[in-house]
GULUMDREN-745901 format. One record per residue (C-alpha): x, y, z; residue number from 0. Coordinates in steps of 0.25 Angstrom, whole numbers. Example, Ala and Ser with C-alpha at 12.3 -4.5 7.8 and 13.67 -1.06 7.14 Angstrom:
<rs>
{r {49 -18 31} 0}
{r {55 -4 29} 1}
</rs>
This chain:
<rs>
{r {-81 27 70} 0}
{r {-93 17 68} 1}
{r {-103 29 70} 2}
{r {-96 37 60} 3}
{r {-96 25 50} 4}
{r {-111 24 52} 5}
{r {-114 39 49} 6}
{r {-107 38 36} 7}
{r {-111 24 32} 8}
{r {-126 25 34} 9}
{r {-129 37 25} 10}
{r {-119 31 14} 11}
{r {-127 18 15} 12}
{r {-140 25 13} 13}
{r {-135 33 2} 14}
{r {-130 20 -5} 15}
{r {-143 13 -3} 16}
{r {-150 26 -8} 17}
{r {-142 25 -21} 18}
{r {-145 10 -23} 19}
{r {-159 13 -20} 20}
{r {-159 24 -31} 21}
{r {-153 14 -41} 22}
{r {-163 3 -38} 23}
{r {-175 13 -39} 24}
{r {-170 18 -52} 25}
{r {-169 3 -57} 26}
{r {-182 -1 -52} 27}
{r {-190 12 -54} 28}
{r {-192 14 -39} 29}
{r {-196 29 -37} 30}
{r {-184 36 -32} 31}
{r {-193 43 -22} 32}
{r {-195 30 -14} 33}
{r {-180 28 -11} 34}
{r {-179 36 2} 35}
{r {-191 28 7} 36}
{r {-184 15 3} 37}
{r {-171 19 10} 38}
{r {-176 27 22} 39}
{r {-165 37 25} 40}
{r {-158 36 12} 41}
{r {-157 49 4} 42}
{r {-161 49 -11} 43}
{r {-153 62 -13} 44}
{r {-141 55 -6} 45}
{r {-142 43 -14} 46}
{r {-142 51 -27} 47}
{r {-130 59 -23} 48}
{r {-123 46 -19} 49}
{r {-127 40 -33} 50}
{r {-122 52 -40} 51}
{r {-109 51 -33} 52}
{r {-108 36 -36} 53}
{r {-111 38 -51} 54}
{r {-101 50 -51} 55}
{r {-90 40 -46} 56}
{r {-93 28 -55} 57}
{r {-85 31 -67} 58}
{r {-92 21 -75} 59}
{r {-91 10 -65} 60}
{r {-100 -2 -68} 61}
{r {-101 -8 -54} 62}
{r {-114 -11 -47} 63}
{r {-121 0 -39} 64}
{r {-118 -8 -26} 65}
{r {-103 -8 -30} 66}
{r {-103 7 -33} 67}
{r {-111 11 -20} 68}
{r {-102 2 -12} 69}
{r {-90 9 -16} 70}
{r {-97 22 -15} 71}
{r {-100 19 -1} 72}
{r {-86 15 3} 73}
{r {-80 27 -4} 74}
{r {-89 37 3} 75}
{r {-87 30 17} 76}
{r {-71 29 15} 77}
{r {-71 44 10} 78}
{r {-79 48 23} 79}
{r {-70 40 32} 80}
{r {-57 46 24} 81}
{r {-61 60 26} 82}
{r {-64 57 41} 83}
{r {-50 50 43} 84}
{r {-43 61 35} 85}
{r {-49 72 44} 86}
{r {-44 64 56} 87}
{r {-30 62 51} 88}
{r {-30 77 48} 89}
{r {-33 80 63} 90}
{r {-23 70 68} 91}
{r {-12 76 60} 92}
{r {-14 89 68} 93}
{r {-11 82 81} 94}
{r {-2 71 78} 95}
{r {5 70 91} 96}
{r {-9 68 98} 97}
{r {-14 58 88} 98}
{r {-1 50 88} 99}
{r {-1 49 103} 100}
{r {-16 44 103} 101}
{r {-12 34 92} 102}
{r {-1 28 100} 103}
{r {-9 28 114} 104}
{r {-21 21 107} 105}
{r {-11 10 102} 106}
{r {-5 9 116} 107}
{r {-18 8 123} 108}
{r {-24 -2 114} 109}
{r {-12 -12 115} 110}
{r {-9 -9 130} 111}
{r {-14 -22 134} 112}
{r {-6 -31 125} 113}
{r {6 -39 129} 114}
{r {15 -29 122} 115}
{r {7 -17 128} 116}
{r {8 -22 142} 117}
{r {23 -25 140} 118}
{r {26 -11 135} 119}
{r {16 -5 145} 120}
{r {8 3 135} 121}
{r {-2 7 145} 122}
{r {8 16 152} 123}
{r {12 23 138} 124}
{r {4 36 139} 125}
{r {10 43 127} 126}
{r {20 42 115} 127}
{r {31 46 124} 128}
{r {30 34 134} 129}
{r {27 25 122} 130}
{r {40 29 114} 131}
{r {48 29 127} 132}
{r {44 15 131} 133}
{r {41 7 118} 134}
{r {53 4 109} 135}
{r {54 6 95} 136}
{r {51 -7 88} 137}
{r {53 -15 75} 138}
{r {46 -28 70} 139}
{r {55 -37 79} 140}
{r {49 -31 91} 141}
{r {35 -37 87} 142}
{r {38 -49 79} 143}
{r {36 -59 91} 144}
{r {24 -52 96} 145}
{r {17 -53 82} 146}
{r {21 -67 81} 147}
{r {14 -70 94} 148}
{r {2 -63 89} 149}
{r {2 -71 77} 150}
{r {2 -83 86} 151}
{r {-10 -79 93} 152}
{r {-6 -70 105} 153}
{r {-15 -58 107} 154}
{r {-13 -44 113} 155}
{r {2 -45 111} 156}
{r {4 -32 104} 157}
{r {-10 -27 100} 158}
{r {-23 -29 107} 159}
{r {-31 -34 95} 160}
{r {-28 -46 87} 161}
{r {-22 -42 73} 162}
{r {-30 -44 61} 163}
{r {-17 -48 52} 164}
{r {-3 -51 55} 165}
{r {2 -42 44} 166}
{r {14 -45 36} 167}
{r {23 -33 32} 168}
{r {29 -32 18} 169}
{r {43 -35 22} 170}
{r {50 -24 15} 171}
{r {60 -22 26} 172}
{r {63 -37 29} 173}
{r {54 -49 32} 174}
{r {39 -47 33} 175}
{r {34 -43 47} 176}
{r {21 -47 53} 177}
{r {13 -36 60} 178}
{r {-1 -35 66} 179}
{r {-12 -28 59} 180}
{r {-24 -24 67} 181}
{r {-38 -19 65} 182}
{r {-33 -5 69} 183}
{r {-22 -5 59} 184}
{r {-32 -8 48} 185}
{r {-42 2 53} 186}
{r {-31 13 54} 187}
{r {-26 10 40} 188}
{r {-40 12 34} 189}
{r {-45 24 42} 190}
{r {-32 32 43} 191}
{r {-26 27 30} 192}
{r {-36 22 19} 193}
{r {-47 32 21} 194}
{r {-38 44 23} 195}
{r {-30 41 10} 196}
{r {-43 39 2} 197}
{r {-48 52 7} 198}
{r {-34 58 2} 199}
{r {-35 51 -11} 200}
{r {-49 56 -14} 201}
{r {-45 70 -11} 202}
{r {-33 69 -20} 203}
{r {-39 61 -31} 204}
{r {-54 64 -31} 205}
{r {-57 55 -43} 206}
{r {-54 43 -34} 207}
{r {-67 46 -26} 208}
{r {-75 38 -36} 209}
{r {-81 24 -37} 210}
{r {-71 19 -47} 211}
{r {-65 6 -42} 212}
{r {-51 4 -38} 213}
{r {-41 -7 -42} 214}
{r {-35 -12 -30} 215}
{r {-23 -21 -32} 216}
{r {-24 -30 -19} 217}
{r {-20 -44 -17} 218}
{r {-27 -52 -6} 219}
{r {-16 -56 4} 220}
{r {-15 -70 9} 221}
{r {-14 -72 24} 222}
{r {-9 -83 33} 223}
{r {-13 -85 48} 224}
{r {-5 -84 60} 225}
{r {-6 -94 71} 226}
{r {-17 -86 78} 227}
{r {-24 -85 65} 228}
{r {-21 -70 62} 229}
{r {-19 -67 47} 230}
{r {-4 -65 42} 231}
{r {-2 -57 30} 232}
{r {-2 -43 24} 233}
{r {-11 -32 30} 234}
{r {-21 -31 19} 235}
{r {-35 -36 16} 236}
{r {-42 -38 3} 237}
{r {-52 -28 -2} 238}
{r {-61 -40 -4} 239}
{r {-62 -41 12} 240}
{r {-70 -29 11} 241}
{r {-81 -31 1} 242}
{r {-86 -17 1} 243}
{r {-72 -13 -4} 244}
{r {-73 -21 -16} 245}
{r {-82 -11 -23} 246}
{r {-69 -2 -24} 247}
{r {-61 -11 -32} 248}
{r {-60 -17 -46} 249}
{r {-55 -31 -41} 250}
{r {-67 -40 -37} 251}
{r {-68 -47 -24} 252}
{r {-64 -61 -29} 253}
{r {-51 -56 -34} 254}
{r {-47 -53 -20} 255}
{r {-48 -68 -17} 256}
{r {-36 -71 -27} 257}
{r {-23 -72 -19} 258}
{r {-14 -73 -31} 259}
{r {-8 -60 -33} 260}
{r {-6 -61 -48} 261}
{r {-20 -66 -50} 262}
{r {-26 -55 -41} 263}
{r {-18 -44 -48} 264}
{r {-24 -49 -62} 265}
{r {-38 -48 -56} 266}
{r {-36 -34 -50} 267}
{r {-31 -30 -64} 268}
{r {-42 -37 -72} 269}
{r {-54 -31 -64} 270}
{r {-47 -17 -64} 271}
{r {-45 -18 -79} 272}
{r {-60 -21 -81} 273}
{r {-64 -8 -73} 274}
{r {-61 4 -82} 275}
{r {-65 14 -71} 276}
{r {-54 10 -60} 277}
{r {-51 22 -52} 278}
{r {-39 18 -43} 279}
{r {-28 7 -42} 280}
{r {-25 4 -28} 281}
{r {-15 -5 -21} 282}
{r {-6 -4 -8} 283}
{r {6 -2 -16} 284}
{r {10 4 -30} 285}
{r {18 -9 -32} 286}
{r {5 -17 -33} 287}
{r {-1 -8 -43} 288}
{r {12 -8 -51} 289}
{r {12 -23 -51} 290}
{r {-2 -23 -55} 291}
{r {1 -15 -68} 292}
{r {13 -24 -71} 293}
{r {3 -36 -71} 294}
{r {-7 -28 -79} 295}
{r {4 -25 -90} 296}
{r {7 -40 -90} 297}
{r {-7 -46 -90} 298}
{r {-16 -35 -97} 299}
{r {-19 -44 -109} 300}
{r {-24 -55 -100} 301}
{r {-32 -45 -92} 302}
{r {-38 -39 -104} 303}
{r {-42 -52 -109} 304}
{r {-50 -56 -96} 305}
{r {-57 -43 -97} 306}
{r {-61 -45 -112} 307}
{r {-66 -59 -109} 308}
{r {-72 -57 -95} 309}
{r {-64 -67 -88} 310}
{r {-53 -69 -78} 311}
{r {-40 -75 -83} 312}
{r {-39 -90 -81} 313}
{r {-24 -88 -77} 314}
{r {-28 -83 -64} 315}
{r {-28 -93 -53} 316}
{r {-42 -90 -46} 317}
{r {-51 -98 -38} 318}
{r {-63 -103 -46} 319}
{r {-73 -95 -37} 320}
{r {-64 -82 -39} 321}
{r {-63 -84 -54} 322}
{r {-78 -85 -55} 323}
{r {-81 -73 -47} 324}
{r {-71 -65 -55} 325}
{r {-75 -69 -68} 326}
{r {-90 -66 -65} 327}
{r {-85 -51 -64} 328}
{r {-79 -52 -78} 329}
{r {-86 -49 -91} 330}
{r {-80 -48 -105} 331}
{r {-76 -34 -107} 332}
{r {-70 -33 -121} 333}
{r {-71 -17 -121} 334}
{r {-63 -15 -108} 335}
{r {-53 -26 -113} 336}
{r {-51 -18 -126} 337}
{r {-49 -5 -118} 338}
{r {-39 -12 -109} 339}
{r {-31 -19 -121} 340}
{r {-30 -5 -128} 341}
{r {-24 1 -115} 342}
{r {-14 -9 -113} 343}
{r {-9 -9 -127} 344}
{r {-6 6 -125} 345}
{r {4 2 -114} 346}
{r {5 3 -99} 347}
{r {9 17 -97} 348}
{r {-3 24 -90} 349}
{r {-11 11 -92} 350}
{r {-18 13 -78} 351}
{r {-25 26 -83} 352}
{r {-29 20 -96} 353}
{r {-35 7 -90} 354}
{r {-43 15 -80} 355}
{r {-46 29 -85} 356}
{r {-52 33 -71} 357}
{r {-40 28 -63} 358}
{r {-37 39 -53} 359}
{r {-27 34 -43} 360}
{r {-17 23 -39} 361}
{r {-18 21 -24} 362}
{r {-5 14 -19} 363}
{r {7 16 -11} 364}
{r {18 21 -20} 365}
{r {28 26 -10} 366}
{r {40 18 -4} 367}
{r {44 5 -11} 368}
{r {32 7 -20} 369}
{r {37 20 -26} 370}
{r {43 14 -38} 371}
{r {30 7 -42} 372}
{r {21 20 -40} 373}
{r {31 27 -49} 374}
{r {30 16 -60} 375}
{r {15 16 -60} 376}
{r {14 31 -61} 377}
{r {24 30 -73} 378}
{r {18 19 -80} 379}
{r {5 11 -77} 380}
{r {-2 22 -69} 381}
{r {3 34 -76} 382}
{r {-6 46 -73} 383}
{r {-13 40 -61} 384}
{r {-11 46 -47} 385}
{r {-6 37 -36} 386}
{r {-9 38 -21} 387}
{r {0 32 -11} 388}
{r {-10 32 1} 389}
{r {-3 26 13} 390}
{r {9 24 21} 391}
{r {7 11 28} 392}
{r {13 -2 32} 393}
{r {9 -15 38} 394}
{r {10 -8 51} 395}
{r {-1 1 47} 396}
{r {-5 15 41} 397}
{r {6 25 43} 398}
{r {3 37 34} 399}
{r {-7 42 23} 400}
{r {-4 50 10} 401}
{r {-13 62 10} 402}
{r {-7 68 -2} 403}
{r {-10 58 -13} 404}
{r {-6 67 -25} 405}
{r {8 70 -20} 406}
{r {19 62 -27} 407}
{r {27 60 -14} 408}
{r {20 50 -5} 409}
{r {18 56 9} 410}
{r {11 50 20} 411}
{r {4 57 32} 412}
{r {7 48 45} 413}
{r {-6 44 51} 414}
{r {-6 48 66} 415}
{r {-17 38 70} 416}
{r {-12 26 63} 417}
{r {2 24 70} 418}
{r {10 31 81} 419}
{r {22 35 73} 420}
{r {36 38 77} 421}
{r {48 42 69} 422}
{r {63 38 69} 423}
{r {72 48 62} 424}
{r {80 42 51} 425}
{r {93 45 58} 426}
{r {89 37 70} 427}
{r {85 24 63} 428}
{r {97 16 68} 429}
{r {97 21 82} 430}
{r {94 10 93} 431}
{r {83 19 100} 432}
{r {79 30 91} 433}
{r {70 41 95} 434}
{r {57 43 87} 435}
{r {49 55 84} 436}
{r {34 57 83} 437}
{r {25 62 72} 438}
{r {26 77 77} 439}
{r {41 76 79} 440}
{r {46 72 65} 441}
{r {52 81 55} 442}
{r {49 84 40} 443}
{r {60 79 31} 444}
{r {65 68 40} 445}
{r {65 53 39} 446}
{r {60 44 50} 447}
{r {57 29 52} 448}
{r {42 27 57} 449}
{r {40 20 70} 450}
{r {25 17 72} 451}
{r {16 12 83} 452}
{r {4 6 75} 453}
{r {-10 0 78} 454}
{r {-5 -15 77} 455}
{r {5 -16 88} 456}
{r {18 -10 83} 457}
{r {24 0 93} 458}
{r {35 10 89} 459}
{r {38 1 77} 460}
{r {48 5 67} 461}
{r {41 3 53} 462}
{r {54 4 45} 463}
{r {49 16 36} 464}
{r {57 28 35} 465}
{r {48 40 31} 466}
{r {51 55 29} 467}
{r {43 66 35} 468}
{r {39 75 24} 469}
{r {29 84 31} 470}
{r {18 85 40} 471}
{r {3 86 39} 472}
{r {-1 94 51} 473}
{r {7 87 62} 474}
{r {8 74 55} 475}
{r {20 69 47} 476}
{r {20 66 32} 477}
{r {30 55 28} 478}
{r {36 49 15} 479}
{r {40 35 16} 480}
{r {55 34 14} 481}
{r {60 20 15} 482}
{r {60 7 24} 483}
{r {71 5 33} 484}
{r {72 -10 29} 485}
{r {73 -6 14} 486}
{r {86 2 15} 487}
{r {98 -2 8} 488}
{r {110 -2 18} 489}
{r {122 -10 15} 490}
{r {132 -1 22} 491}
{r {123 8 31} 492}
{r {119 17 19} 493}
{r {104 16 21} 494}
{r {99 18 7} 495}
{r {83 19 8} 496}
{r {73 14 -2} 497}
{r {69 28 -7} 498}
{r {84 32 -9} 499}
{r {87 20 -17} 500}
{r {75 21 -26} 501}
{r {78 35 -29} 502}
{r {92 31 -34} 503}
{r {86 19 -41} 504}
{r {76 28 -49} 505}
{r {87 38 -52} 506}
{r {96 26 -58} 507}
{r {84 20 -66} 508}
{r {81 33 -72} 509}
{r {96 32 -78} 510}
{r {93 18 -84} 511}
{r {87 21 -98} 512}
{r {74 15 -100} 513}
{r {73 9 -86} 514}
{r {61 9 -77} 515}
{r {62 4 -62} 516}
{r {52 -7 -59} 517}
{r {57 -12 -46} 518}
{r {69 -13 -37} 519}
{r {75 -18 -24} 520}
{r {89 -19 -18} 521}
{r {97 -28 -9} 522}
{r {109 -26 -1} 523}
{r {121 -34 -5} 524}
{r {122 -41 9} 525}
{r {109 -49 7} 526}
{r {114 -55 -7} 527}
{r {126 -63 -2} 528}
{r {134 -68 -14} 529}
{r {124 -63 -24} 530}
{r {128 -48 -20} 531}
{r {139 -49 -31} 532}
{r {148 -39 -23} 533}
{r {155 -39 -9} 534}
{r {152 -24 -7} 535}
{r {138 -21 0} 536}
{r {129 -15 -11} 537}
{r {115 -15 -16} 538}
{r {109 -25 -25} 539}
{r {98 -18 -33} 540}
{r {87 -25 -41} 541}
{r {79 -17 -51} 542}
{r {68 -21 -61} 543}
{r {68 -11 -73} 544}
{r {59 -9 -85} 545}
{r {65 -4 -98} 546}
{r {79 -10 -96} 547}
{r {85 -24 -97} 548}
{r {99 -22 -92} 549}
{r {107 -12 -84} 550}
{r {121 -7 -86} 551}
{r {131 -7 -75} 552}
{r {131 8 -77} 553}
{r {116 9 -75} 554}
{r {117 0 -62} 555}
{r {127 9 -56} 556}
{r {118 21 -59} 557}
{r {110 16 -47} 558}
{r {122 16 -38} 559}
{r {125 30 -42} 560}
{r {111 35 -40} 561}
{r {110 30 -26} 562}
{r {124 36 -23} 563}
{r {118 49 -27} 564}
{r {106 48 -18} 565}
{r {113 42 -6} 566}
{r {126 48 -1} 567}
{r {128 37 9} 568}
{r {127 26 -2} 569}
{r {137 34 -10} 570}
{r {146 35 1} 571}
{r {146 20 3} 572}
{r {148 18 -12} 573}
{r {159 27 -12} 574}
{r {167 21 -1} 575}
{r {164 7 -7} 576}
{r {156 2 5} 577}
{r {144 -1 -4} 578}
{r {146 -7 -18} 579}
{r {139 -3 -30} 580}
{r {124 -7 -32} 581}
{r {121 -20 -40} 582}
{r {109 -17 -49} 583}
{r {101 -29 -54} 584}
{r {91 -28 -65} 585}
{r {80 -39 -62} 586}
{r {70 -45 -72} 587}
{r {56 -40 -75} 588}
{r {47 -44 -64} 589}
{r {58 -48 -54} 590}
{r {52 -39 -43} 591}
{r {38 -44 -45} 592}
{r {43 -58 -42} 593}
{r {51 -53 -31} 594}
{r {39 -46 -25} 595}
{r {32 -60 -25} 596}
{r {43 -66 -17} 597}
{r {44 -55 -7} 598}
{r {29 -56 -5} 599}
{r {30 -71 -2} 600}
{r {41 -69 7} 601}
{r {35 -58 16} 602}
{r {20 -63 16} 603}
{r {16 -50 11} 604}
{r {6 -47 -1} 605}
{r {6 -39 -14} 606}
{r {-3 -28 -6} 607}
{r {8 -25 4} 608}
{r {21 -29 -3} 609}
{r {32 -19 -5} 610}
{r {45 -22 -13} 611}
{r {57 -23 -5} 612}
{r {67 -13 -10} 613}
{r {78 -19 -2} 614}
{r {79 -34 -2} 615}
{r {83 -40 12} 616}
{r {81 -54 7} 617}
{r {92 -61 -1} 618}
{r {81 -70 -7} 619}
{r {75 -58 -14} 620}
{r {88 -52 -19} 621}
{r {92 -66 -25} 622}
{r {78 -66 -32} 623}
{r {81 -53 -39} 624}
{r {95 -57 -42} 625}
{r {89 -69 -49} 626}
{r {80 -59 -57} 627}
{r {92 -50 -62} 628}
{r {93 -48 -77} 629}
{r {104 -37 -77} 630}
</rs>
């Protein structure tokens, strides 16, 4: 790999130097014919081509030459790498069984000399057959004590290397879990995920192959230290940790030093609004983009005032050095402020495209629990802007990539070199010793729970995700995410999934005149105790709506009817009286935004990785929403 990087980096660096030299020569009247001598092997023709390419991608950008060339170099290097990785992925999908076997054996050999590897006798496992026969299917409880011992300083327990981070999960299926994050995990995510998806993105949306900057809604996470000094926190790193990446983003480096989410968001918005040529909006999840536009709608006047006056709001609680650095980048811009004010006064439907006329894409996951946020963005703030949901991933690592950016259904090709995958048929999930299938054995149209062996010490691990195989790319399965096992409503064994409930909820909301769904979650009556309000097991549903201030009893009952229409099992229990009618609670505006803050504090996760819990397992959270009920 190092030699390959060298082959692409050296010519690129020479080309960049040549362009810089050409500009210097023009500025200082140095004869162009002397440039090849000044830079030895540099090609003037190559420099001219590079410069023309740079100029064609600028779209009126006012950055320095160094900033533009830095981004150009990064884009070209990642583009080359993306094409290379995409070709490798294509080859892998034609021989999935061999690639999966190689991936598994590489993991077993690497960790054979750990305490865990010796105990399970990894050395004697020569193929996936012996591995599956002798290693049990596991859940988090299988690893909890071992990970705690690693946090305390023991080495070579599960994995051969020391973890980079003790990564906290988002806790959507219960309490947050601590997993190991390694160099291999991060490398695989970048090479097999990021570069491949960027290649797919540029093929589907050619306009994104430009030097326009991206507004990346990212919040610098806070970490604590384990007894052994290993960082504990979300598995994410700030863009400012890679200085060469900052040329890609509208937000300047000092803003990434701000730890307060509200203040950081204001700065993201401020510097994005200053730049009329923004080409992309990016975040891990569509929910983060949605909350950003909600904040923009609330604070646009303050933001426009800062741009007009060339300052940073005094309401932000910033370190003096950070404020000085940021304000040095601000200059009064009454012309841009007037443009922005006019756009905002015209309303917020389709505001993104009016603020940034050259906006090509929103890059964020909008499947699973983020589906409703993606839909709201497309219908309102980001009307007319394409969305690309690039990855299927978790704290455990990269699972799949979306090679079909323009398709409305979010489909992901499983990455055969990222994880060794097994599949539990949906019908066998409750069995004590279920039999798993391999990639080449699954069937199109069937649902399965994923069981993975990853690069950071999880072996035959039940992820808890239910996916549907919707096709194959060569021999490799393509899946759609269906639901999390821990996010199922199940008061009598009826097992109503998140996807099923959301479909019914959207049907009901469509029958509530003027109502627009902002957010929702459910609780099973068993966790509510006396506040459940009924002795029969039932669902308590909390909804935040726009456009209505009250719901009639008839409207509330519509949701129960819609779910009965969609779920024969639920209807059967309702008919028999085993499950009581739903209790639908309309909560105040902003209730879910406040709930989100409480949940993040509870799980030690960050805004970058947070996913709203659609089924509440904590009485504390359900009681919080009960306190926010307005109807």
